[in-house]
N, C-alpha and C positions, 0 to 999 in steps of 0.2 A: 657496686664499687667493689675496688680492687681487694683481692685476698690478703695481699701483702699489709693493708693497711688496716683490716677488720681486726676489732680486739676479740679474740675468742679465747676465754680463759680455758686452761685445760688442767685436770686434776692430775695428780701423780699416776692415778689407774689407767687414764686414757694414756699418758705417755707410755705406761708400761707396754700395754694393748699394741699402740702404734710402731713403737720400736723393737718390742720382744727383749728389751733390758730391763733387769731385775730393779725394784725400788732401792734397794742397797747401793747398786750402780748408779743409779739416778744422782742419790744423794751424794755418793763419792764424787761424782762429776761435777756438782756444786761446792763440795768442799776444796776441789782442785781448782776452782776457778774455770773450767770447762764451760759451764751454763752459769747464769745468773741465778741467784737465789729464786725460792718462790715469792710471789708478792702475798701477803697475808700470812697467819699461820695456823697450825695444828690442821685440823679438816679444813678451814676454809683456806688455806693455802692453794695457789694454782702459778702456774707455768704460763708461758707464752707460745705462740706458734713457732716464735723463732728459737725457743728453747727445743722445741720438738725437732725443727729443721736441724738444729745443731747437734742432737742426739743421734739422728740419723746418720750424720756423717760421721760421729765418734764411733758407733756401731760399725757402719763400714771400714772405716781405719783398722778398729779391732779385728775385724774379719780379715785384713791383710796382715795380721799379727804385729800391728804397730801397738808401742807401750803408751800408757797415758802419758808419759813425759815428752815422748816425741809428739805425740796428737797435739799436746798443749803448746808446744814448737810451734807447730805448722798452723795452728788457727791463731796464736798470738801474733807471728808473722803476718798475717793478713788483716787483722781485726782492731781498730783502734782500740786503747786501752779504755781511756776515761773521758765523758763528754762533759761539757758545761751546758747548763740548762737556762735559759734566758727568758721569762715570760714577758713578752711585750703587751699583752691584753690577755684578757681569759678568751681561750681558744686559740691563741697566737703564739706560738714559742720559737725559738732559734737555739740549735743545737749545735754546739762548737767542739770540735776535738781538742780537749786541753794539749797544751804545749804547739799549738797551731800559730798563736801569735810570737812565739820563740822561733819556729821553723821559718815562717816567712815574715815580711815586713808590715803584716796585717796589724793595724791598731785595731784592737778588739772594742773597746769600748765607743770609739768613734763610728765603728761599723754597726754597732746596736743602736747608736744613735741614729743614724743613717735610715737603718730598717725601720725604727719607729716612726721618725718623720713621716716615711713613706705610707704606711699603712695605717698610722694614728691621725693624718691630716686628711682625712675623707670628708 
């Protein structure tokens, strides 16, 4: 299976080891919206592999002398802000970037109906 799709929960201690960042810096990145908040709470909280990759990018940008504000601008310019999740059936979801319907002439409810009909009429 492709690592990109593998769910591998990472604790903050693992992020610290992999990135060299301090826990306080990682929490600051969450607070500033640079990475998503961890799933779960307290000792059971975990981060995703995508968070690790993002933190490595942030570390590299910081190494170049960029401020967190500038890093956020860079990341925001290339990352969709929010997605809407549509569950068609257990194990089958469609994720659509919010605002797509306004940006293009796509009718999202009709698109979801078409996808549902294709996969559910087996």
